[in-house]
N, C-alpha and C positions, 0 to 999 in steps of 0.2 A: 504493500500500500504506500509506504513512504517513497519508494522509487518512482511510482506513478506520480505522486505529488511533486517530486523534484523535477520529473520530466515535464510536467505541466508548467512549473515555474520557468524552466529554461525555454520551453516552447512559447510561453507568453512573452517572455523578454525578447526573444528573437523576432516574434511577430511585430513587436513595437519598434525595436531598434535595428533589426536586420543583423545578419551574421558578420558583415564587414567591419562593424564598429565594436565587436565583442571579441575578447580574447578568452577562450575556453581552456581550462586546465584539463588535459586528457585524463580520463579515468575517474574524475571526481564529480560528475554530474549530480550524483546523489547528495553531494555536500553543498550545492548551491542554495543559498537562502535569500538571495535578492540581488539588486543592482543599485549602484550609486548613480542616481539620475543625472547628476552634474557632470560626471566623468565617463559615464557608460562603462564602468568597470564592474564585473561580476563580484559578488560577495559570497565567500565560501565559509562554512562553519568549520572551525578548527576541530571541534569535537567529532564531527562527522568524517572529516578527513582522517583523523587518527583511527576511527572505527574501520574505515575502508582499508587503510594500510594494515590493520590487524587482521582483517579478513584474508589478506594475502600472506598469512603466516608470519607476521612480525609480532614480536612482543610489544607491549605498550611502550616500553623504554626505547626499543628500536624504532617504532613508529614515530615517537616524539622527536628523536634525534634525526631521523630521515626528513620529517617535516621541516624542522628548523634549518637544516643544512641544504636541502635539495628543493624545497618548495617555497618556503617563506622568504628565503634569502635570494631567490632567483628574480632578478630584475629584467623584465622583457620589454621595457619601455613604458610609456605613459598609460598604456592599457593593461598593465600588469594587474591581475586580480587582487582584490582585498581579502585578507584572511581575518575573520572575526574571531577573537579569542573568547569563546563562549563557554568555557568549562569552569 
C-alpha cells in the first residue's frame, strides 16, 4: 500500500512539473515524501531510505553510513534532492 502511495506522489509531481525539471534518486521512489515548490527538488524521507537500504541486506549501521557517504553527500547540482531527517 505504501509503495502505491509513493508512486502516486511521484506521478502527481511529474504531472505538474514534468520529468525534465526533476532529479530522481534511482531506487528510492518509495522514500519520496514531497517536493520543494520553489526549487522543484524532490524531498526524500531519511527514515524510508534507511529502510530501503536495509531491505537490500544492510544492517542499520551500514545503511546509515552508506546514506551519509554515498547519498546525502552527493552533490549533483542545483536539482540535487533534499533529504529530510525525519527519525
